[in-house]
KOLLODREN-158763 format. One record per residue (C-alpha): residue number from 1; residue in three letters; x, y, z. Coordinates in steps of 0.5 Angstrom, whole numbers, plus 2048, in hexadecimal, padded with zeros to 3 digits. Each point is the difference from the previous one (the first is absolute). Last residue first. Layout:
> NUM / ala / X / Y / Z
...
//
This chain:
> 257 / gly / 844 / 813 / 7CA
> 256 / met / 803 / 803 / 807
> 255 / met / 7FC / 806 / 7FF
> 254 / arg / 7FA / 7FC / 800
> 253 / ile / 803 / 7FC / 806
> 252 / met / 801 / 805 / 804
> 251 / arg / 7F9 / 805 / 7FF
> 250 / val / 7FC / 7F9 / 801
> 249 / phe / 804 / 7FF / 807
> 248 / asp / 800 / 806 / 802
> 247 / thr / 7F8 / 800 / 800
> 246 / glu / 800 / 7FA / 804
> 245 / leu / 804 / 803 / 805
> 244 / gly / 7FD / 806 / 802
> 243 / lys / 7FB / 7FB / 804
> 242 / phe / 807 / 7FF / 805
> 241 / leu / 802 / 807 / 801
> 240 / ala / 7F9 / 802 / 801
> 239 / ala / 801 / 7FA / 806
> 238 / ile / 805 / 804 / 803
> 237 / ser / 7FD / 806 / 801
> 236 / pro / 7F9 / 7FD / 802
> 235 / val / 804 / 7FD / 806
> 234 / ile / 804 / 805 / 802
> 233 / tyr / 7FB / 805 / 801
> 232 / gly / 7FB / 7FC / 804
> 231 / leu / 806 / 7FE / 803
> 230 / ser / 801 / 807 / 802
> 229 / met / 7FF / 800 / 807
> 228 / gly / 804 / 7FA / 802
> 227 / leu / 806 / 804 / 7FD
> 226 / met / 7FE / 806 / 802
> 225 / leu / 801 / 7FD / 807
> 224 / val / 806 / 7FC / 7FF
> 223 / thr / 804 / 807 / 7FE
> 222 / ile / 7FD / 804 / 805
> 221 / leu / 803 / 7FB / 805
> 220 / ile / 806 / 800 / 7FC
> 219 / lys / 801 / 807 / 7FF
> 218 / ala / 7FE / 800 / 808
> 217 / pro / 805 / 7FC / 801
> 216 / leu / 806 / 804 / 7FD
> 215 / ala / 7FE / 806 / 801
> 214 / asp / 805 / 801 / 808
> 213 / val / 805 / 7FF / 7FA
> 212 / phe / 7FF / 806 / 7FC
> 211 / val / 7FE / 805 / 804
> 210 / asn / 806 / 800 / 804
> 209 / ala / 7FE / 805 / 804
> 208 / gln / 805 / 806 / 800
> 207 / pro / 7FE / 804 / 7FC
> 206 / ile / 7F8 / 800 / 801
> 205 / met / 7FC / 804 / 7FB
> 204 / arg / 804 / 7FE / 7FA
> 203 / ser / 800 / 7F9 / 803
> 202 / met / 7F9 / 801 / 7FF
> 201 / ile / 7FF / 803 / 7FA
> 200 / gly / 804 / 7F9 / 7FE
> 199 / phe / 7FC / 7FC / 804
> 198 / ser / 7F9 / 803 / 7FD
> 197 / leu / 804 / 7FE / 7F8
> 196 / glu / 801 / 7FA / 803
> 195 / val / 7F9 / 7FE / 801
> 194 / leu / 7FE / 803 / 7FA
> 193 / phe / 805 / 7FC / 7FB
> 192 / leu / 7FD / 7F9 / 805
> 191 / thr / 7F8 / 802 / 7FE
> 190 / val / 803 / 801 / 7F9
> 189 / ile / 803 / 7FA / 800
> 188 / val / 7FB / 7FC / 804
> 187 / pro / 7FA / 802 / 7FB
> 186 / ala / 804 / 800 / 7FA
> 185 / gly / 803 / 7F8 / 800
> 184 / ile / 7FC / 7FE / 7FA
> 183 / arg / 801 / 807 / 7FC
> 182 / phe / 807 / 800 / 802
> 181 / ala / 801 / 7F8 / 7FE
> 180 / ala / 7FD / 802 / 7F9
> 179 / gly / 803 / 806 / 7FF
> 178 / phe / 807 / 7FC / 801
> 177 / leu / 7FF / 7FB / 7FB
> 176 / gly / 7FE / 805 / 7FB
> 175 / ala / 807 / 801 / 7FD
> 174 / thr / 7FF / 7F8 / 800
> 173 / ala / 7FA / 800 / 7FC
> 172 / lys / 804 / 805 / 7FB
> 171 / ile / 805 / 7FD / 7FF
> 170 / leu / 7FB / 7F9 / 7FE
> 169 / tyr / 7FD / 804 / 7FB
> 168 / gly / 806 / 803 / 7FD
> 167 / ala / 802 / 7F9 / 7FF
> 166 / leu / 7FA / 7FE / 7FD
> 165 / pro / 7FF / 806 / 7FC
> 164 / ala / 808 / 800 / 7FE
> 163 / asn / 7FF / 7F8 / 7FD
> 162 / leu / 802 / 7FA / 803
> 161 / ser / 7FE / 7FB / 7FB
> 160 / ala / 7FB / 7FA / 803
> 159 / ser / 7FD / 7FB / 7F9
> 158 / gly / 803 / 7FB / 802
> 157 / ile / 7FA / 7FC / 802
> 156 / pro / 7FA / 805 / 7FF
> 155 / leu / 7FD / 806 / 804
> 154 / thr / 7F9 / 800 / 7FF
> 153 / thr / 7FD / 7F9 / 802
> 152 / leu / 807 / 7FE / 805
> 151 / ser / 801 / 807 / 803
> 150 / tyr / 7F7 / 800 / 802
> 149 / ala / 801 / 7F9 / 803
> 148 / ile / 807 / 803 / 804
> 147 / gly / 7FB / 807 / 802
> 146 / gln / 7FA / 7FB / 802
> 145 / ile / 806 / 7FC / 805
> 144 / leu / 801 / 806 / 802
> 143 / met / 7F9 / 803 / 802
> 142 / his / 800 / 7F9 / 803
> 141 / his / 804 / 801 / 804
> 140 / ala / 7FD / 807 / 803
> 139 / asp / 7FA / 7FD / 802
> 138 / ile / 7FE / 805 / 805
> 137 / val / 802 / 7FD / 806
> 136 / phe / 806 / 7FD / 7FD
> 135 / phe / 805 / 806 / 7FF
> 134 / ile / 7FC / 804 / 806
> 133 / leu / 803 / 7FA / 804
> 132 / val / 806 / 801 / 7FC
> 131 / ala / 800 / 808 / 801
> 130 / ile / 7FF / 800 / 807
> 129 / leu / 807 / 7FB / 801
> 128 / ser / 805 / 805 / 7FC
> 127 / lys / 7FD / 806 / 804
> 126 / ile / 801 / 7FC / 807
> 125 / gln / 807 / 7FE / 7FE
> 124 / glu / 801 / 807 / 7FE
> 123 / ile / 7FD / 802 / 807
> 122 / met / 805 / 7FC / 803
> 121 / ser / 807 / 802 / 7FC
> 120 / val / 802 / 7FB / 7FC
> 119 / gln / 807 / 7FC / 800
> 118 / gln / 800 / 7FB / 7FB
> 117 / gln / 7FE / 7F9 / 7FF
> 116 / ser / 7FC / 802 / 7FA
> 115 / ala / 7F9 / 7FC / 802
> 114 / pro / 802 / 7FE / 807
> 113 / asp / 801 / 808 / 802
> 112 / met / 805 / 801 / 806
> 111 / val / 7FE / 806 / 804
> 110 / arg / 804 / 807 / 801
> 109 / ala / 7FE / 805 / 806
> 108 / phe / 805 / 806 / 7FC
> 107 / ser / 7FB / 801 / 7FC
> 106 / leu / 7FB / 801 / 806
> 105 / gly / 802 / 808 / 800
> 104 / ser / 7F9 / 803 / 7FE
> 103 / gln / 802 / 803 / 7F9
> 102 / leu / 805 / 7FB / 7FE
> 101 / ser / 7FB / 7FA / 801
> 100 / ile / 7FB / 804 / 7FD
> 99 / ile / 803 / 800 / 7F9
> 98 / glu / 802 / 7F8 / 802
> 97 / gly / 7F8 / 7FF / 800
> 96 / ser / 7FF / 805 / 7F9
> 95 / met / 805 / 7FB / 7FD
> 94 / ser / 7FF / 7FA / 802
> 93 / ala / 7F8 / 801 / 7FD
> 92 / ala / 803 / 803 / 7F9
> 91 / asn / 803 / 7FA / 801
> 90 / phe / 7FB / 7FC / 7FF
> 89 / ala / 7FD / 803 / 7FB
> 88 / leu / 807 / 801 / 7FB
> 87 / arg / 800 / 7F8 / 801
> 86 / val / 7F9 / 7FF / 7FC
> 85 / val / 804 / 805 / 7FB
> 84 / phe / 806 / 7FC / 800
> 83 / gly / 7FD / 7F8 / 800
> 82 / ile / 7FD / 803 / 7F8
> 81 / val / 806 / 802 / 7FE
> 80 / ala / 803 / 7FA / 803
> 79 / gly / 7FB / 7FC / 7FC
> 78 / ile / 801 / 803 / 7FA
> 77 / phe / 808 / 7FF / 801
> 76 / val / 7FF / 7F9 / 801
> 75 / glu / 7FD / 7FF / 7F9
> 74 / lys / 805 / 804 / 7FD
> 73 / val / 806 / 7FB / 803
> 72 / cys / 7FC / 7FA / 7FE
> 71 / leu / 7FF / 802 / 7FA
> 70 / ala / 808 / 802 / 7FE
> 69 / leu / 801 / 7F8 / 804
> 68 / leu / 7FB / 7FD / 7FA
> 67 / val / 804 / 804 / 7FC
> 66 / phe / 807 / 7FD / 801
> 65 / pro / 7FE / 7F9 / 802
> 64 / asp / 7FE / 800 / 7F7
> 63 / gln / 7FB / 7FA / 7FF
> 62 / gln / 7FA / 806 / 801
> 61 / ala / 7FA / 7FE / 800
> 60 / thr / 7FB / 806 / 7FD
> 59 / phe / 7FE / 806 / 803
> 58 / asn / 7FA / 806 / 800
> 57 / val / 7FC / 7FB / 805
> 56 / thr / 7FB / 804 / 804
> 55 / ile / 800 / 7FD / 807
> 54 / val / 7F9 / 7FF / 802
> 53 / asp / 800 / 7F9 / 801
> 52 / phe / 806 / 7FF / 804
> 51 / leu / 7FD / 804 / 806
> 50 / leu / 7FE / 7FB / 804
> 49 / tyr / 807 / 7FC / 800
> 48 / ala / 804 / 807 / 800
> 47 / ile / 7FC / 801 / 807
> 46 / leu / 801 / 7F9 / 802
> 45 / leu / 808 / 800 / 7FD
> 44 / ser / 802 / 807 / 804
> 43 / leu / 7FB / 7FE / 807
> 42 / gly / 806 / 7F9 / 7FF
> 41 / gly / 805 / 805 / 7FF
> 40 / lys / 7FF / 804 / 805
> 39 / phe / 7FF / 7FA / 805
> 38 / ile / 806 / 7FD / 7FF
> 37 / gly / 804 / 806 / 800
> 36 / ser / 7FD / 800 / 808
> 35 / val / 7FD / 807 / 802
> 34 / met / 804 / 802 / 806
> 33 / arg / 805 / 804 / 7FC
> 32 / ala / 7FA / 805 / 7FE
> 31 / ser / 7FF / 7FF / 7F8
> 30 / phe / 7F8 / 7FE / 801
> 29 / val / 7FD / 807 / 804
> 28 / pro / 806 / 804 / 7FC
> 27 / val / 7FE / 7FF / 7F9
> 26 / met / 806 / 7FF / 7FC
> 25 / phe / 801 / 7F8 / 801
> 24 / ile / 7F8 / 800 / 7FE
> 23 / val / 802 / 803 / 7FA
> 22 / ala / 805 / 7FD / 7FD
> 21 / ala / 7FD / 7FA / 801
> 20 / val / 7FA / 802 / 7FB
> 19 / arg / 804 / 802 / 7FA
> 18 / phe / 805 / 7FA / 801
> 17 / phe / 7FA / 7FB / 800
> 16 / val / 7FD / 802 / 7FA
> 15 / leu / 806 / 800 / 7FD
> 14 / leu / 801 / 7F9 / 802
> 13 / phe / 7F9 / 7FF / 7FF
> 12 / lys / 801 / 801 / 7F9
> 11 / gln / 806 / 7FC / 7FF
> 10 / ile / 7FD / 7FA / 802
> 9 / glu / 7FA / 801 / 7FB
> 8 / phe / 805 / 802 / 7FA
> 7 / thr / 804 / 7F9 / 801
> 6 / ile / 7FA / 7FC / 802
> 5 / ala / 7FD / 803 / 7F8
> 4 / leu / 808 / 7FF / 7FE
> 3 / asn / 800 / 7F9 / 802
> 2 / glu / 7F9 / 7FE / 7FD
> 1 / met / 802 / 803 / 7F9
//
């Protein structure tokens, strides 16, 4: 009987750990390649230990390893869905930088992103760094832990399911990624559109001049100036995405229940 209780507690902690680890490995701040796997695993173990007592239990100790494996997969699924929603907020910030880079001509100037180990534009890198800073400044990492705790109390272990409302919500959230990116970079994007329109009119008025080639330095200068002047709008826009995660967590977890 004592061995059965020990086995139950071990399985319970293992399932909590898998849910937490899936979230940690999905969030860009922690999933970056420059963050060691030991740190990710240790952080997951620490959070799982702190949240171990808030878990809602809806299963018994499993003797069949295949059943236990199925439960682990379900917990990974729950954590991946929570982390995916957080990842969308970061991707919106990065996408806004990529749109601005394409408009301004800075998409050709690429740098190595140490987090993803991929070539990204400079504006995209700046927006990603701003998003990371805002994530910690507004305590969005606390919201993330609260979201995991809420999922443990509201969504018992092994009770998650992929249903039509959840799939529709995830598709809708992904489809709204471009709209969120446009809202974040709206001042710079609209300004560059007006600049392009002005140069297009000039090219019609002066056909002999290669306006678009000559306008490239002007667009880069305008991009840098507008980016600096619009930080007062960009920062609150990114912060609003992270502040909305709490509502997203509640809605999404209830859909999985």
